[in-house]
N, C-alpha and C positions, 0 to 999 in steps of 0.2 A: 504494500500500500504506500503510495507516495502522497506528499502534501500538495495542495493546489499552489501554483506559483504566486498567486496574489494574496494568499493568507500568510499571516506572520508565523515565524517559527515557534515551536513549542518551548515553554520554559525549560531550563536545564533539568530541573527536578523531575518533571513529567517525562522528558526524554530518557533520563537515567533510569527511571522506574520501568519504562517500556523495555529498555535494553536488558535490565536485570531480570525482568519477567521472561523474556525470550531466552536468555541464557539459562535460567533455572529450568525451563521447559526442555531445552535441548539436553542439558545435563541429566535430567530425569529420564528422558527417552534412552539416552546412551547407557545410563546406569542400569535401567531395566533390561535392555538388550544384553548387556554384558552379564548380568546376574542370571538370566535365563540360559545363556550359552554356557556359563560355568556349571550350573546345575545339570544341564543336559549332558555335558561331557563327563561330569563326575558320576552321575547316577546311571546314565545310559551306556556310556563308553567305558566306565570303570576306571577312569584316569584319576590320578592324585589331584588334590585341589590346585596345586601350583601348575601342573600340566594342563588342567582344565582352564585355568585363568589364561595361560599362554595361548592355548588353542582358540579360545573364545575371542581374545584380543586380536589375534592374527586374522580370524575370520571377519571380524567387524571392520578391520582396516583394509580388507581386500587382498591380503597376502596369501591366504590359504591355510589349511591345517598344517600343523607341525608333525604330529604323530600320525602314523598310519593306523586306521581303525580296522579292527577285525569284527566281523559280525558273529555274535554269539547269542545266548539266550536273552540277555538284557536288551541288546539292540533289537531283537525280534519283537519284544514287548513294546519298546518305545516306538518302533516303526509301525506297529499295528495301531497305535493310538493316533497317528497322523490323519488317516482318513476320517476318523471319528471327529477330530477337531475341525477338519475341513468341512465336514457335513454340518457341524454346528454353526460355523461362520457363514456357510452358504445359506442356511436356513435363516439366520439373523439378518443377512443382507436382503433376502427376499421379503421378509416382514417389513423391513425399513422401506424398501422400494414400493411395496404395496401401500404402505401408509402414506407415501408421498403421491400415490396415484401413477407411478411409473411401471412399465412392464418389466418383468424380471424373468429371465429364462429359467425353466424348471431344473 
Protein backbone atom coordinates (compact mmCIF):
# COMPACT_ATOMS: atom_id res chain seq x y z
CA UNK A 1 0.00 0.00 0.00
CA UNK A 2 1.43 3.36 -0.92
CA UNK A 3 0.49 6.83 0.24
CA UNK A 4 -1.21 9.31 -2.01
CA UNK A 5 1.32 11.88 -3.27
CA UNK A 6 -0.78 14.83 -2.13
CA UNK A 7 -1.31 13.61 1.43
CA UNK A 8 1.22 14.49 4.14
CA UNK A 9 3.60 11.84 5.48
CA UNK A 10 2.66 9.88 8.57
CA UNK A 11 4.09 10.97 11.88
CA UNK A 12 7.27 9.10 12.84
CA UNK A 13 5.55 7.30 15.71
CA UNK A 14 2.76 5.89 13.50
CA UNK A 15 5.28 4.88 10.84
CA UNK A 16 7.51 3.17 13.41
CA UNK A 17 4.53 1.26 14.85
CA UNK A 18 3.58 0.03 11.37
CA UNK A 19 7.13 -1.13 10.71
CA UNK A 20 7.31 -2.89 14.09
CA UNK A 21 3.95 -4.58 13.51
CA UNK A 22 5.10 -5.87 10.12
CA UNK A 23 8.40 -7.05 11.58
CA UNK A 24 6.61 -8.88 14.40
CA UNK A 25 4.28 -10.59 11.92
CA UNK A 26 7.18 -11.67 9.71
CA UNK A 27 9.17 -12.99 12.67
CA UNK A 28 6.12 -14.86 13.92
CA UNK A 29 5.56 -16.59 10.58
CA UNK A 30 9.24 -17.51 10.27
CA UNK A 31 9.37 -18.78 13.87
CA UNK A 32 6.25 -20.91 13.39
CA UNK A 33 7.62 -22.38 10.16
CA UNK A 34 10.95 -23.16 11.78
CA UNK A 35 9.27 -24.74 14.81
CA UNK A 36 7.06 -26.96 12.63
CA UNK A 37 10.08 -28.01 10.59
CA UNK A 38 12.09 -28.85 13.71
CA UNK A 39 9.24 -30.89 15.17
CA UNK A 40 8.71 -32.70 11.87
CA UNK A 41 12.37 -33.60 11.46
CA UNK A 42 12.70 -34.65 15.09
CA UNK A 43 9.56 -36.78 15.42
CA UNK A 44 9.02 -37.99 11.85
CA UNK A 45 12.62 -38.40 10.67
CA UNK A 46 14.03 -39.30 14.07
CA UNK A 47 16.82 -36.71 13.96
CA UNK A 48 18.41 -35.17 17.05
CA UNK A 49 17.19 -31.69 17.99
CA UNK A 50 20.30 -29.95 16.66
CA UNK A 51 20.16 -31.83 13.36
CA UNK A 52 16.44 -31.09 13.09
CA UNK A 53 17.16 -27.38 13.61
CA UNK A 54 19.90 -27.46 10.97
CA UNK A 55 17.71 -29.24 8.41
CA UNK A 56 14.68 -27.02 9.04
CA UNK A 57 16.84 -23.90 8.74
CA UNK A 58 18.41 -25.09 5.51
CA UNK A 59 15.02 -25.94 4.00
CA UNK A 60 13.58 -22.52 4.94
CA UNK A 61 16.51 -20.71 3.33
CA UNK A 62 16.21 -22.76 0.14
CA UNK A 63 19.51 -24.61 0.52
CA UNK A 64 18.01 -28.09 0.81
CA UNK A 65 18.24 -30.82 3.44
CA UNK A 66 21.57 -31.73 5.03
CA UNK A 67 20.86 -35.27 6.20
CA UNK A 68 19.68 -37.97 3.85
CA UNK A 69 16.30 -39.22 5.01
CA UNK A 70 15.43 -42.89 5.05
CA UNK A 71 11.82 -43.94 5.11
CA UNK A 72 10.87 -46.19 7.98
CA UNK A 73 7.83 -46.70 10.13
CA UNK A 74 7.78 -43.15 11.54
CA UNK A 75 7.91 -41.57 8.10
CA UNK A 76 5.13 -43.82 6.86
CA UNK A 77 2.86 -42.58 9.67
CA UNK A 78 3.79 -38.95 9.03
CA UNK A 79 3.31 -39.28 5.28
CA UNK A 80 -0.08 -40.90 5.77
CA UNK A 81 -1.25 -37.82 7.67
CA UNK A 82 -0.50 -35.48 4.74
CA UNK A 83 -3.58 -36.36 2.64
CA UNK A 84 -5.77 -36.04 5.73
CA UNK A 85 -4.52 -32.51 6.37
CA UNK A 86 -4.81 -31.63 2.67
CA UNK A 87 -8.42 -32.81 2.69
CA UNK A 88 -9.18 -30.69 5.75
CA UNK A 89 -7.69 -27.58 4.16
CA UNK A 90 -9.49 -28.30 0.89
CA UNK A 91 -12.78 -28.62 2.79
CA UNK A 92 -12.18 -25.37 4.70
CA UNK A 93 -11.31 -23.54 1.47
CA UNK A 94 -14.52 -24.79 -0.11
CA UNK A 95 -16.62 -23.58 2.81
CA UNK A 96 -14.99 -20.16 2.70
CA UNK A 97 -15.52 -19.89 -1.06
CA UNK A 98 -19.17 -20.91 -0.78
CA UNK A 99 -19.68 -18.35 1.97
CA UNK A 100 -18.39 -15.68 -0.39
CA UNK A 101 -20.61 -17.00 -3.17
CA UNK A 102 -17.69 -18.13 -5.35
CA UNK A 103 -17.56 -21.45 -7.18
CA UNK A 104 -15.10 -23.94 -5.74
CA UNK A 105 -14.00 -27.13 -7.49
CA UNK A 106 -15.02 -30.35 -5.73
